[in-house]
Structure formats: structure tokens, C-alpha cells
C-alpha positions in Angstrom: 134.5 -4.4 -14.2 130.8 -4.3 -14.3 128.5 -2.9 -11.2 126.2 -4.9 -9.7 122.2 -3.4 -10.2 121.5 -3.0 -6.6 124.9 -1.0 -6.3 123.7 1.3 -9.2 120.1 1.2 -7.6 122.4 2.7 -4.3 124.3 5.4 -6.2 121.5 6.8 -8.1 119.4 6.8 -4.8 116.1 5.8 -6.7 114.4 2.4 -7.8 115.7 1.5 -11.3 113.2 1.3 -14.3 113.4 -1.2 -17.1 113.3 -0.3 -20.1 113.7 -2.7 -23.4 114.7 -2.8 -27.3 112.7 -5.5 -28.7 113.8 -9.1 -27.2 116.1 -7.8 -25.0 115.9 -6.2 -21.1 117.9 -3.7 -18.9 117.4 -6.3 -16.6 118.8 -9.0 -18.5 122.5 -10.0 -18.0 123.8 -10.2 -21.6 126.5 -11.9 -23.2 127.8 -10.7 -26.8 129.4 -13.2 -28.5 131.9 -12.3 -31.7 130.8 -8.7 -31.9 132.4 -6.6 -34.7 132.4 -2.8 -34.9 130.9 -3.3 -30.9 127.9 -1.3 -33.0 125.2 -3.8 -31.7 126.4 -3.4 -28.0 126.3 -0.1 -28.0 122.7 0.3 -29.5 121.3 -1.7 -26.7 123.7 0.2 -24.5 122.4 3.7 -25.3 118.6 2.1 -25.2 119.2 1.1 -21.7 121.0 4.0 -20.9 123.4 2.0 -19.0 125.7 -1.3 -20.0 126.0 -2.4 -16.6 124.2 -5.7 -17.5 125.8 -6.2 -20.9 129.7 -8.3 -21.7 130.4 -7.3 -24.8 133.2 -9.8 -26.8 135.4 -10.0 -30.0 137.3 -12.8 -31.1 140.1 -10.4 -32.2 142.9 -7.9 -30.2 142.0 -4.9 -29.6 145.4 -2.7 -31.3 143.5 -5.0 -34.4 140.1 -4.3 -33.6 140.5 -0.7 -34.0 142.6 -1.1 -37.2 139.5 -3.2 -38.8 136.6 -1.1 -37.9 136.7 2.6 -38.4 134.1 3.2 -35.5 134.9 0.8 -33.1 137.2 2.6 -31.2 134.2 5.1 -30.1 131.6 2.7 -30.2 134.1 1.2 -27.4 134.3 4.1 -25.7 130.7 4.6 -25.4 130.2 1.4 -23.9 133.3 2.1 -21.2 131.4 5.0 -20.2 128.3 3.1 -19.9 129.3 0.6 -17.9 129.8 -2.6 -20.0 132.5 -5.1 -19.3 134.2 -5.4 -22.5 136.9 -8.5 -23.1 138.8 -9.3 -26.4 140.2 -12.2 -27.6 137.1 -14.3 -27.2 136.7 -17.3 -29.2 133.0 -18.5 -29.1 134.0 -22.0 -28.7 136.2 -21.9 -25.9 134.6 -18.7 -23.8 133.2 -20.8 -20.7 136.9 -21.6 -19.8 137.7 -17.6 -20.5 138.6 -16.4 -16.6 136.2 -13.6 -16.7 133.0 -15.8 -18.3 132.9 -19.5 -16.5 131.9 -17.7 -13.3 129.1 -16.0 -15.3 125.5 -16.9 -15.9 123.5 -15.0 -18.8 119.5 -14.4 -19.4 120.3 -13.4 -22.8 123.4 -15.1 -25.1 123.3 -13.0 -28.6 125.7 -14.3 -32.1 125.2 -12.0 -34.3 125.7 -13.4 -38.5 128.3 -15.8 -37.4 131.0 -16.6 -40.2 133.4 -18.8 -39.9 135.3 -16.8 -42.7 136.4 -16.8 -46.2 137.5 -19.1 -47.8 136.0 -20.4 -50.4 132.2 -20.4 -52.3 130.1 -20.1 -49.7 127.4 -23.1 -51.1 130.6 -25.4 -51.2 130.5 -28.3 -48.3 133.8 -27.0 -47.1 132.7 -23.8 -46.4 129.4 -24.7 -44.9 130.8 -27.4 -43.0 133.5 -25.4 -41.0 130.5 -22.6 -40.4 128.7 -25.5 -38.7 131.8 -26.3 -37.0 131.9 -22.6 -35.5 127.8 -22.9 -35.1 128.6 -25.9 -32.9 131.1 -24.7 -30.8 129.6 -21.9 -29.9 126.4 -23.5 -28.6 128.4 -26.4 -26.6 129.9 -23.6 -24.8 126.7 -21.0 -24.7 124.6 -24.3 -23.4 126.7 -24.2 -20.2 126.4 -20.5 -19.7 122.5 -20.0 -19.5 120.6 -18.9 -16.5 117.2 -21.0 -15.3 115.1 -19.1 -18.2 118.0 -18.0 -20.5 118.0 -18.0 -24.2 120.4 -18.2 -26.5 120.0 -15.7 -30.0 121.2 -16.6 -33.2 120.8 -13.9 -35.7 121.1 -16.0 -39.1 120.2 -15.8 -43.1 117.5 -18.0 -43.5 117.9 -18.6 -47.5 120.6 -21.0 -49.3 122.6 -22.1 -48.5 122.8 -20.4 -45.7 119.9 -22.1 -44.6 122.1 -25.7 -45.4 124.0 -24.6 -41.7 120.2 -26.5 -39.5 121.1 -24.8 -36.9 118.2 -26.3 -35.0 120.3 -30.0 -35.6 123.5 -28.2 -34.0 121.6 -26.9 -31.0 120.0 -30.2 -30.4 123.3 -31.7 -30.4 123.7 -29.5 -27.3 120.8 -30.0 -25.4 119.2 -26.6 -26.9 115.7 -26.6 -28.4 114.3 -24.3 -30.7 111.1 -22.1 -29.1 110.7 -19.2 -31.5 112.1 -18.0 -35.2 111.1 -13.9 -35.8 112.2 -11.4 -38.8 115.2 -10.2 -38.0 115.0 -6.1 -39.1 118.3 -4.2 -38.9 116.0 -0.7 -38.6 115.1 -2.2 -35.2 118.4 -1.7 -33.4 119.0 1.9 -34.5 122.8 2.1 -34.9 123.4 -1.3 -35.5 126.0 -2.0 -38.5 126.4 -5.5 -39.7 130.5 -6.1 -40.5 131.6 -8.4 -43.3 134.6 -8.9 -40.2 137.7 -10.8 -42.5 139.6 -10.0 -45.4 140.3 -5.9 -46.9 136.7 -5.4 -46.8 136.0 -6.6 -43.3 134.6 -2.5 -42.4 131.9 -3.6 -44.9 128.8 -4.1 -44.8 127.0 -7.0 -46.3 123.4 -7.5 -47.2 121.3 -9.2 -45.1 118.3 -10.3 -47.0 115.8 -12.6 -45.4 117.1 -13.5 -41.8 116.0 -14.5 -38.5 116.3 -14.2 -34.6 116.5 -17.8 -33.8 116.4 -18.6 -30.1 117.2 -21.8 -28.1 116.1 -22.7 -25.0 118.0 -25.5 -22.7 116.3 -28.9 -22.3 118.6 -31.7 -21.2 116.8 -34.2 -23.3 117.5 -32.0 -26.8 114.0 -32.1 -27.5 111.1 -29.7 -27.5 108.8 -31.8 -24.9 106.3 -29.0 -24.0 107.6 -26.7 -26.9 104.7 -27.1 -28.6 102.2 -25.9 -26.8 98.5 -26.9 -29.0 99.6 -30.8 -28.1 100.3 -30.4 -24.4 97.0 -32.1 -23.6 96.9 -35.3 -25.7 100.2 -35.9 -22.9 98.4 -34.0 -19.7 95.3 -34.7 -20.3 94.4 -30.8 -19.9 90.6 -30.0 -18.5 90.4 -28.3 -22.1 88.9 -28.6 -25.2 90.4 -25.8 -27.2 94.0 -25.1 -28.0 96.6 -23.0 -25.9 95.7 -19.2 -27.1 98.8 -18.2 -29.0 99.7 -15.1 -26.5 99.9 -17.3 -23.5 101.6 -19.7 -25.8 104.4 -17.0 -27.1 104.7 -15.0 -23.6 104.5 -18.3 -21.1 106.7 -21.1 -23.6 109.9 -20.7 -21.2 107.7 -21.4 -18.0 106.0 -24.1 -19.1 109.6 -25.9 -20.0 110.5 -25.0 -16.9 109.8 -28.4 -15.1 112.0 -30.5 -18.0 114.8 -27.8 -17.0 114.5 -28.3 -13.3 114.7 -31.8 -13.7 117.7 -32.0 -15.5 119.3 -29.0 -14.2 121.2 -28.3 -10.0 121.3 -24.7 -10.6 118.0 -23.9 -11.7 115.9 -21.4 -9.5 112.4 -22.4 -9.3 110.8 -19.4 -7.2 113.1 -16.5 -9.0 111.8 -17.8 -12.5 108.6 -18.2 -11.4 108.3 -13.9 -9.9 110.8 -13.7 -13.4 108.5 -14.6 -15.5 105.1 -12.7 -14.7 106.8 -10.2 -14.5 108.3 -10.2 -17.7 105.5 -11.3 -19.2 103.0 -8.3 -18.1 106.1 -5.7 -19.5 105.6 -8.0 -22.7 102.2 -8.0 -23.2 101.4 -4.6 -22.3 104.2 -3.4 -24.8 103.0 -5.7 -28.1 99.9 -3.7 -28.2 98.1 -0.6 -27.4 95.2 -0.9 -25.4 96.0 -3.8 -24.1 94.8 -3.8 -20.0 95.7 -6.1 -17.0 92.5 -7.8 -17.1 93.7 -9.2 -20.4 97.0 -10.3 -18.6 95.1 -11.7 -15.9 93.1 -14.1 -18.3 96.3 -15.6 -19.6 97.4 -15.7 -16.3 94.8 -17.8 -15.6 94.9 -19.6 -18.1 98.2 -20.7 -17.8 96.9 -21.3 -13.8 95.1 -24.3 -15.7 98.4 -25.4 -17.4 100.4 -25.8 -14.6 97.8 -27.7 -12.2 97.6 -30.4 -15.3 100.8 -30.7 -15.7 102.2 -31.1 -12.0 98.8 -33.7 -11.7 100.7 -35.5 -14.8 104.1 -35.5 -12.9 102.8 -36.5 -9.6 101.2 -39.6 -11.8 104.8 -40.5 -13.1 106.1 -40.0 -10.0 104.1 -42.1 -8.5 103.5 -44.5 -10.9 107.6 -45.0 -10.5 108.0 -46.1 -7.7 104.9 -48.9 -7.8 
């Protein structure tokens, strides 16, 4: 069983220092779905020097897994030593009912290159529909397993026929909205080896080509009401003549969606989310560019404050108007 963060701190007798690898923090509760040889999970764990925040799962049972992938056993042993919670035989389309998962909530849920298996040509409509059914089932389960400001990340090829899966449409059918799509590069994750995962060549990698990390958030409406931050002013009558800065939009887009999530979810902890956004926003801002200063971040916070006040006034007018 994974040890809680506070217990780890008590044992080492010091404050834990947050570590980042790309979009992932050692302070995030992370669920990995459909792992191959568990090299991606191990990459995160080694970057964090700990895996107590990681739950890594595979559809395959353990005995089959170590036969399929020659490095699976050593990767799993490395994860166990670092404190990961490992689960086998987990179906991504039914995982919210799993005994070890049904009471858990996560900051990040990651599915690397989902694939329904090799049952024909990738461009055939039968295969595309099989892949879409898999992703749809995953979204249906994952959407209910997020913490308040949590994100679902799907790494996926962006050229046809893979683009024909239409991830954004599948997400919208499960109360999720796409808020960012960034290029995925395998070299950003040292030690990660993507695997075919099926057939006689299951342990072989496949060419990635053009691919991206698709990032989704929960939204009960299924539409990204506040995701397009440059369009907020026409809805909230912001006292601004210029558009919202790119940095503010990118770093705080999750916070600016939280009003929608708050009204649609009973388990949304607003106080926790605001503090987390401020702290994580600073970490991200400082890490993304050399020479950045606290003053620059404070300027973004002032911009966010203006957005928040305007949005609060807009919601107040809406609520008062609904009582009349």
C-alpha cells in the first residue's frame, strides 16, 4: 500500500521538496492506465525520487506481463522499491469500479497511446470504432476519478487515421473539455519505451511520428465555457480593452474554469484549489523560462484578480436575476 505524503515527511524528518517532470509533479496523485512495460511510470518515479504518489495499472495479469516485456519485471521491482501502488488486470473502461480505485481521486490520469489491439487495418472503420469505444469507456470512468482541479492526459498520434478517433468529441460526451494540446516527445521522458502491446511483436516499439499530449478537464456542460479566455470579456463585461495575456491564460486556465466545476460538483474543494493553483502556478511560471522573477508572477496574479472580480460580479448578477 502506498504511504501518505505526510507519513513520508515524518519518516524522513524534513519537508518534502516538490519535483517536476514536464506536466507532472511529485505532489500530484497520479494514475497511469494501460501501462506496457511500466517504463513511463518508472521514469516519473525516478524523476521524483519516489513513487508514493503513483498508481500504475495494466490490463494484463502480472504473470503474462513479465512474459510479454523483457524489462517489465525489473521496472516493476524498481517501482515497488520507490513505493508505487501497482495493479494488474485493470480494464480502463471499468476501472472506477475496481476495489483499489473506486474510492480514489487523482490530480492526473494518464493514458499513453490507447489502442484496442490489432484486428485489421488502422484506417478501417471497424478498427477506428473499436479504438473510439476504448477511449470513450476510459473517459467515462476517468471523468469521475478526478480531484477538483484534476486533468486527464492522453498521448496520441495526430495524423490520419488516428486523428479520425476524434478525442475531443469522445471527451465531450463524458463531461470533459480539451483545454490544451502540446507536442509529445519521447526524449522528454528518459527511459520510456512505447510498446506495441499485442501479438508476437508486443515488446517492440512503434514509430510515434507526430503526436501530442491532449489535456482534458471535467466540465458538467461538456463545453469549454471559460476555456477560451480571450472571449471572456464579452460574457463577463470585463473592464479590459486588451485580451488576456497568453501566460495568464495558460497557467490559470484551470482556475478560470473552476466556477463551472464548483457549480457542477459536490466534492469540489474551492479553498484547496485556489491555494494549489497559486503555488503550482508559481512553480510552473519560474520553471518555464530562465530569468523570470517574482514580480512577473505577481503581475499575472493581478491580472487574474481582475478576471476573478469580474467573473464574480457576473455570477452575482446571474444569480440575483434568477431570483426575480
